[in-house]
LUMFIKE-614169 format. One record per residue: y, z, x of N, C-alpha, C in turn; residue number from 1; residue in one letter. Coordinates in pm, whole numbers, plus 50000, padded with zeros to 5 digits. Atoms other than C-alpha are relative to their C-alpha. Layout:
BEGIN
{{Y, Z, X}, {Y, Z, X}, {Y, Z, X}, NUM, A}
...
//
This chain:
BEGIN
{{49922, 49986, 49908}, {32801, 39434, 94329}, {50144, 49910, 49955}, 1, L}
{{49880, 50091, 50044}, {33182, 39364, 94266}, {50124, 50015, 50127}, 2, E}
{{49879, 50025, 49913}, {33462, 39263, 94518}, {50119, 49981, 49940}, 3, L}
{{49889, 49995, 50065}, {33786, 39338, 94382}, {50122, 49961, 50081}, 4, Q}
{{49885, 50035, 49917}, {34080, 39153, 94537}, {49990, 50041, 50158}, 5, A}
{{50044, 49977, 49855}, {33924, 39220, 94907}, {50092, 49914, 50094}, 6, V}
{{49901, 50075, 49852}, {34180, 39123, 95217}, {49927, 50064, 50105}, 7, S}
{{50029, 49933, 49850}, {34089, 39166, 95562}, {50048, 49891, 50094}, 8, K}
{{49918, 50086, 49912}, {34301, 39030, 95857}, {49931, 50075, 50131}, 9, R}
{{50008, 49957, 49888}, {34231, 39046, 96222}, {50110, 49935, 50076}, 10, F}
{{49881, 50056, 49927}, {34552, 39008, 96404}, {50085, 49908, 49900}, 11, D}
{{49942, 50087, 50051}, {34685, 38671, 96268}, {49902, 49922, 49928}, 12, Q}
{{50114, 50051, 50084}, {34347, 38573, 96120}, {49962, 50063, 49900}, 13, T}
{{50024, 49944, 50151}, {34288, 38608, 95753}, {49848, 49975, 49977}, 14, V}
{{50136, 50040, 50017}, {33906, 38635, 95706}, {49979, 50035, 49837}, 15, T}
{{50015, 50001, 50147}, {33949, 38736, 95324}, {50140, 50026, 49936}, 16, A}
{{49876, 50007, 50029}, {34234, 38695, 95122}, {50000, 50009, 49853}, 17, D}
{{50000, 49961, 50159}, {34215, 38863, 94776}, {49866, 49954, 49931}, 18, R}
{{50100, 50014, 50060}, {33858, 38807, 94715}, {49934, 50064, 49918}, 19, L}
{{50054, 49941, 50135}, {33706, 38871, 94411}, {49861, 49928, 49946}, 20, S}
{{50119, 50059, 50054}, {33329, 38818, 94315}, {49931, 50130, 49929}, 21, L}
{{50085, 49898, 50065}, {33049, 38982, 94105}, {49872, 49931, 50029}, 22, S}
{{50131, 50049, 50005}, {32689, 38971, 94164}, {49910, 50082, 49927}, 23, V}
{{50065, 49909, 50082}, {32455, 39094, 93909}, {49869, 50031, 50038}, 24, E}
{{50174, 49963, 49960}, {32105, 39261, 93943}, {49909, 49888, 49988}, 25, R}
{{50091, 50117, 50012}, {31859, 39032, 94029}, {50046, 49847, 50077}, 26, G}
{{49933, 50109, 49956}, {32095, 38763, 94147}, {49982, 49979, 50156}, 27, E}
{{49971, 50018, 49851}, {32102, 38610, 94506}, {50138, 49917, 49980}, 28, F}
{{49865, 50070, 50006}, {32442, 38524, 94608}, {50002, 49958, 50147}, 29, F}
{{49960, 50054, 49844}, {32527, 38304, 94945}, {50124, 49962, 50031}, 30, T}
{{49865, 50007, 49937}, {32825, 38302, 95144}, {49966, 49859, 50093}, 31, F}
{{50025, 50112, 49889}, {32824, 37934, 95320}, {50135, 49964, 50053}, 32, L}
{{49892, 50034, 49921}, {33075, 37825, 95574}, {50000, 49977, 50126}, 33, G}
{{50037, 49997, 49859}, {33138, 37732, 95913}, {50006, 50122, 50089}, 34, P}
{{49984, 49879, 49925}, {33139, 37983, 96198}, {50141, 50044, 50007}, 35, S}
{{49855, 49937, 49997}, {33434, 38225, 96198}, {50068, 49989, 49884}, 36, G}
{{49912, 49991, 50128}, {33494, 38186, 95841}, {50011, 50120, 49919}, 37, S}
{{49968, 49852, 50058}, {33457, 38546, 95770}, {49866, 50046, 49902}, 38, G}
{{50123, 49979, 50080}, {33095, 38547, 95595}, {49928, 50114, 50056}, 39, K}
{{50074, 49867, 49987}, {32950, 38828, 95796}, {50090, 50096, 49999}, 40, S}
{{49893, 49909, 50016}, {33294, 39018, 95798}, {50012, 50034, 49874}, 41, T}
{{49999, 49975, 50161}, {33265, 39013, 95393}, {49868, 50114, 50021}, 42, I}
{{50096, 49916, 50026}, {32915, 39173, 95428}, {50015, 50131, 50100}, 43, L}
{{49958, 49854, 49936}, {33017, 39431, 95699}, {50094, 50091, 49926}, 44, R}
{{49922, 49900, 50071}, {33293, 39536, 95461}, {49913, 50057, 49889}, 45, I}
{{50085, 49928, 50094}, {33039, 39568, 95173}, {49918, 50107, 50062}, 46, V}
{{50106, 49910, 49937}, {32806, 39761, 95414}, {50070, 50115, 50057}, 47, A}
{{49922, 49887, 49937}, {33107, 39984, 95515}, {50007, 50011, 50142}, 48, G}
{{49972, 49987, 49841}, {33100, 39882, 95886}, {50151, 49959, 50012}, 49, L}
{{49866, 50038, 50004}, {33442, 39727, 95822}, {50069, 50055, 49893}, 50, E}
{{49936, 49954, 50091}, {33698, 39880, 95644}, {50095, 49860, 49925}, 51, L}
{{49922, 50111, 50046}, {33897, 39621, 95373}, {50150, 50046, 50055}, 52, P}
{{49877, 49991, 49988}, {34275, 39605, 95442}, {50049, 50040, 49862}, 53, D}
{{49965, 49986, 50135}, {34304, 39591, 95062}, {49879, 49967, 49889}, 54, A}
{{50094, 50050, 50072}, {34090, 39559, 94762}, {49877, 50127, 49970}, 55, G}
{{50097, 49911, 50040}, {33782, 39760, 94622}, {49871, 49936, 50013}, 56, H}
{{50156, 50036, 49993}, {33391, 39733, 94669}, {49961, 50097, 49921}, 57, I}
{{50063, 49907, 50117}, {33213, 39856, 94368}, {49836, 49947, 50004}, 58, V}
{{50139, 50015, 50007}, {32842, 39908, 94377}, {49972, 50062, 49865}, 59, I}
{{50024, 49934, 50122}, {32698, 40004, 94026}, {50094, 50064, 49928}, 60, D}
{{49907, 49963, 50071}, {33001, 40059, 93881}, {50089, 50128, 50071}, 61, G}
{{49931, 49906, 49938}, {33120, 40318, 94154}, {50092, 49934, 50145}, 62, Q}
{{49922, 50074, 49886}, {33405, 40226, 94414}, {49943, 50090, 50142}, 63, D}
{{50030, 49958, 49874}, {33251, 40281, 94751}, {50084, 49946, 50128}, 64, V}
{{49901, 50074, 49915}, {33547, 40120, 94935}, {50019, 50109, 50120}, 65, S}
{{49976, 49918, 49899}, {33589, 40438, 95143}, {49876, 50101, 50027}, 66, R}
{{50102, 49937, 49949}, {33239, 40560, 95150}, {49929, 49973, 50106}, 67, V}
{{50055, 50036, 49873}, {33053, 40591, 95473}, {49867, 49917, 49980}, 68, P}
{{50088, 50099, 49999}, {32788, 40329, 95547}, {49852, 50059, 49949}, 69, P}
{{50125, 49931, 50006}, {32489, 40583, 95528}, {50002, 50059, 49870}, 70, W}
{{49988, 49950, 50133}, {32585, 40696, 95169}, {50001, 49893, 49908}, 71, R}
{{49978, 50096, 50083}, {32597, 40338, 95022}, {49864, 49946, 49938}, 72, R}
{{50141, 50022, 50045}, {32223, 40292, 94982}, {49969, 49843, 50003}, 73, N}
{{50005, 50121, 49991}, {32214, 39937, 95121}, {49903, 49961, 50125}, 74, L}
{{50095, 50070, 49875}, {31973, 39730, 95337}, {50055, 49895, 50052}, 75, G}
{{49914, 50095, 49936}, {32112, 39509, 95595}, {49901, 49937, 50120}, 76, M}
{{50099, 50057, 49881}, {31917, 39262, 95831}, {50107, 49920, 50057}, 77, V}
{{49874, 50089, 49913}, {32152, 39125, 96120}, {49921, 49908, 50062}, 78, F}
{{50048, 50131, 49929}, {32105, 38798, 96300}, {49909, 50048, 50108}, 79, Q}
{{50096, 49977, 49868}, {31943, 38950, 96611}, {49889, 50118, 49957}, 80, H}
{{50115, 49921, 50050}, {31706, 39188, 96379}, {50040, 50146, 50038}, 81, Y}
{{49968, 49853, 49961}, {31828, 39506, 96563}, {49892, 50107, 49983}, 82, A}
{{50102, 49916, 50004}, {31478, 39644, 96571}, {49995, 50096, 50143}, 83, I}
{{49982, 49906, 49931}, {31434, 39951, 96764}, {49861, 49982, 50137}, 84, F}
{{50117, 50062, 49922}, {31239, 39833, 97098}, {49893, 50119, 50031}, 85, P}
{{50104, 49910, 49958}, {31075, 40169, 97162}, {49918, 50066, 49910}, 86, H}
{{50098, 49963, 50118}, {30905, 40208, 96853}, {49904, 49884, 49946}, 87, M}
{{50126, 50063, 50068}, {30583, 40050, 96696}, {50064, 49929, 49878}, 88, T}
{{49971, 50106, 50136}, {30621, 39779, 96403}, {50007, 50131, 49891}, 89, V}
{{50027, 49906, 50107}, {30508, 40082, 96172}, {50108, 50112, 50018}, 90, A}
{{49890, 49895, 50006}, {30775, 40336, 96326}, {50121, 49946, 49988}, 91, Q}
{{49856, 50084, 50030}, {31060, 40057, 96284}, {50006, 50018, 49832}, 92, N}
{{49983, 49998, 50156}, {30968, 40019, 95902}, {50025, 50138, 49950}, 93, V}
{{49987, 49873, 50036}, {30927, 40408, 95873}, {50134, 50067, 50011}, 94, A}
{{49894, 49909, 49957}, {31253, 40510, 96024}, {50094, 50024, 49900}, 95, Y}
{{49899, 49969, 50103}, {31480, 40493, 95714}, {49936, 50104, 49892}, 96, G}
{{50060, 49928, 50098}, {31204, 40657, 95509}, {49996, 50159, 50077}, 97, L}
{{50020, 49859, 49942}, {31191, 40963, 95764}, {50132, 50035, 49981}, 98, R}
{{49865, 49963, 50033}, {31559, 40963, 95754}, {50056, 50067, 49877}, 99, A}
{{49987, 49948, 50115}, {31554, 41014, 95403}, {49920, 50126, 49942}, 100, Q}
{{50056, 49874, 50034}, {31321, 41310, 95409}, {49870, 49979, 49941}, 101, G}
{{50130, 50014, 50066}, {31031, 41127, 95253}, {49869, 50079, 50056}, 102, L}
{{50125, 49924, 49944}, {30700, 41334, 95284}, {49907, 49903, 50071}, 103, P}
{{50090, 50083, 49901}, {30474, 41198, 95545}, {49902, 49934, 49939}, 104, R}
{{50089, 50054, 50086}, {30188, 41129, 95298}, {50025, 49889, 49921}, 105, D}
{{49971, 50124, 50102}, {30410, 40874, 95120}, {50045, 49909, 50067}, 106, Q}
{{49957, 50083, 49888}, {30551, 40717, 95430}, {49902, 49896, 50041}, 107, I}
{{50105, 50075, 49966}, {30231, 40578, 95540}, {49963, 49880, 49909}, 108, G}
{{50033, 50100, 50094}, {30133, 40378, 95218}, {50130, 49925, 49976}, 109, P}
{{49875, 50073, 50059}, {30499, 40262, 95152}, {50024, 49880, 50142}, 110, R}
{{49976, 50094, 49878}, {30492, 40117, 95535}, {49922, 49889, 49977}, 111, V}
{{50114, 50097, 50007}, {30155, 39965, 95468}, {50036, 49900, 49907}, 112, E}
{{49990, 50105, 50083}, {30256, 39788, 95156}, {50120, 49909, 50033}, 113, G}
{{49897, 50072, 49961}, {30585, 39670, 95304}, {49926, 49895, 50095}, 114, L}
{{50049, 50075, 49906}, {30393, 39522, 95598}, {49923, 49871, 49953}, 115, L}
{{50059, 50072, 50079}, {30181, 39352, 95349}, {50068, 49908, 49940}, 116, R}
{{49918, 50091, 50055}, {30455, 39218, 95174}, {50060, 49881, 50076}, 117, L}
{{49938, 50103, 49898}, {30610, 39051, 95467}, {49909, 49936, 50088}, 118, V}
{{50095, 50088, 49926}, {30282, 38905, 95605}, {49979, 50073, 50143}, 119, G}
{{50055, 49933, 49879}, {30232, 39167, 95893}, {49895, 50108, 49997}, 120, L}
{{50101, 49897, 50038}, {29945, 39357, 95742}, {49929, 50019, 50144}, 121, A}
{{50106, 49963, 49887}, {29724, 39539, 96031}, {50083, 49993, 50130}, 122, G}
{{49929, 50012, 49874}, {30020, 39490, 96279}, {50076, 50138, 50035}, 123, M}
{{49935, 49882, 49990}, {30162, 39854, 96243}, {50017, 50040, 50150}, 124, G}
{{49997, 49920, 49898}, {30048, 40003, 96579}, {50066, 49916, 50108}, 125, A}
{{49929, 50071, 49900}, {30199, 39710, 96756}, {50118, 50019, 50076}, 126, K}
{{49865, 49961, 49936}, {30499, 39734, 97001}, {50102, 49874, 49895}, 127, S}
{{49916, 50085, 50082}, {30786, 39557, 96808}, {50043, 49901, 50078}, 128, A}
{{49953, 50081, 49911}, {30922, 39402, 97092}, {49929, 49877, 50077}, 129, V}
{{50079, 50097, 49948}, {30613, 39216, 97169}, {49958, 49884, 49897}, 130, L}
{{50010, 50093, 50090}, {30615, 39021, 96850}, {50103, 49869, 50015}, 131, L}
{{49917, 50151, 49968}, {30748, 38649, 96811}, {50141, 50046, 49917}, 132, S}
{{49876, 50002, 50046}, {31100, 38604, 96692}, {49992, 50025, 49808}, 133, G}
{{49989, 49987, 50113}, {31010, 38552, 96338}, {49914, 50136, 49931}, 134, G}
{{50062, 49869, 50021}, {30775, 38844, 96332}, {50089, 50132, 50005}, 135, E}
{{49905, 49888, 49990}, {31047, 39080, 96453}, {50100, 49997, 49881}, 136, Q}
{{49894, 50021, 50112}, {31284, 38929, 96174}, {49941, 50053, 49863}, 137, Q}
{{50064, 49912, 50131}, {31008, 39036, 95919}, {49995, 50127, 50011}, 138, R}
{{50017, 49853, 50006}, {30987, 39378, 96054}, {50129, 50052, 49972}, 139, V}
{{49855, 49970, 50040}, {31368, 39397, 96027}, {50025, 50007, 49839}, 140, A}
{{49989, 50007, 50144}, {31325, 39266, 95662}, {49933, 50136, 49930}, 141, L}
{{50105, 49887, 50067}, {31043, 39545, 95576}, {50086, 50141, 50028}, 142, A}
{{49920, 49868, 49980}, {31273, 39828, 95745}, {50116, 49980, 49899}, 143, R}
{{49873, 49998, 50089}, {31578, 39724, 95531}, {49955, 50031, 49873}, 144, A}
{{50049, 49973, 50133}, {31357, 39724, 95207}, {49936, 50139, 49981}, 145, L}
{{50084, 49859, 49959}, {31168, 40049, 95310}, {50069, 50095, 49900}, 146, A}
{{49954, 49889, 50083}, {31423, 40309, 95138}, {50040, 49944, 49850}, 147, P}
{{49942, 50061, 50138}, {31485, 40093, 94821}, {50121, 50001, 49968}, 148, S}
{{49860, 49990, 50030}, {31814, 39994, 94853}, {50043, 49950, 49884}, 149, P}
{{49935, 50055, 50112}, {32035, 39904, 94584}, {50046, 49849, 50025}, 150, K}
{{49978, 50113, 49950}, {32148, 39587, 94774}, {49946, 49958, 50128}, 151, L}
{{50049, 50034, 49859}, {32002, 39375, 95061}, {50102, 49894, 50050}, 152, L}
{{49891, 50100, 49911}, {32259, 39216, 95303}, {49930, 49922, 50104}, 153, L}
{{50066, 50102, 49894}, {32108, 38919, 95514}, {50109, 49934, 50067}, 154, L}
{{49932, 50070, 49938}, {32310, 38817, 95784}, {49988, 49874, 50102}, 155, V}
{{50017, 50114, 49901}, {32331, 38490, 95949}, {49869, 49908, 49954}, 156, E}
{{50101, 50096, 50012}, {32019, 38274, 95995}, {49859, 50090, 49966}, 157, H}
{{50112, 49928, 50049}, {31763, 38474, 95797}, {49881, 49875, 49934}, 158, I}
{{50101, 50123, 50035}, {31488, 38197, 95768}, {49922, 50050, 49894}, 159, A}
{{50100, 49949, 50119}, {31296, 38408, 95505}, {50049, 49939, 49869}, 160, V}
{{49947, 50045, 50150}, {31528, 38282, 95220}, {50085, 49853, 50055}, 161, F}
{{49947, 50143, 49957}, {31783, 38001, 95377}, {50061, 50019, 50119}, 162, V}
{{49945, 50002, 49879}, {31950, 37916, 95700}, {50097, 49900, 49996}, 163, T}
{{49945, 49863, 49955}, {32244, 37952, 95799}, {50082, 50048, 49887}, 164, P}
{{49960, 49945, 50079}, {32375, 38175, 95572}, {50029, 50149, 49994}, 165, A}
{{49991, 49868, 50025}, {32497, 38524, 95460}, {49970, 50029, 49869}, 166, A}
{{50051, 49992, 50122}, {32322, 38642, 95170}, {50025, 50146, 49945}, 167, I}
{{49992, 49858, 50072}, {32368, 38931, 94915}, {49883, 50003, 49913}, 168, V}
{{50115, 49991, 50108}, {32072, 39025, 94710}, {50001, 50124, 49948}, 169, V}
{{49970, 49881, 50066}, {32138, 39267, 94437}, {49855, 50033, 49931}, 170, A}
{{50132, 49942, 50035}, {31811, 39473, 94378}, {50009, 50075, 49878}, 171, L}
//
């Protein structure tokens, strides 16, 4: 991931002023700062949920500054997890795999492996909203990892790694 002179303003508030950085494959990169300092905004720009006022976002050598979020192959876990309340744990994790058109016979094993990875083995049939906050967080993490994203963006208090922070993981 490369940010090249990225700038973003909201009225008179500057959240990024010619920010440039590089995160190499396999690295963890953390933004630390007080509330309102722009950490989440930068991740939203990387994800394509916000457009930069200036600068470029480059992933694997490709400028994705104007590429829509669904074409960036990124995983993102939000502060409040954003799990789908009407779905089971397994359905939540499988969501992105179904959207990618992965064959059914490959979805089940992938979901089971991810649930084992995040410590939720055997919980696939449970309603996601009946889980504890930490378990819901792990469902969201498994869902973000399911489609094998190039980058994993973790926003705010993701206790799995560090807290409080905004984290970019280059996979």
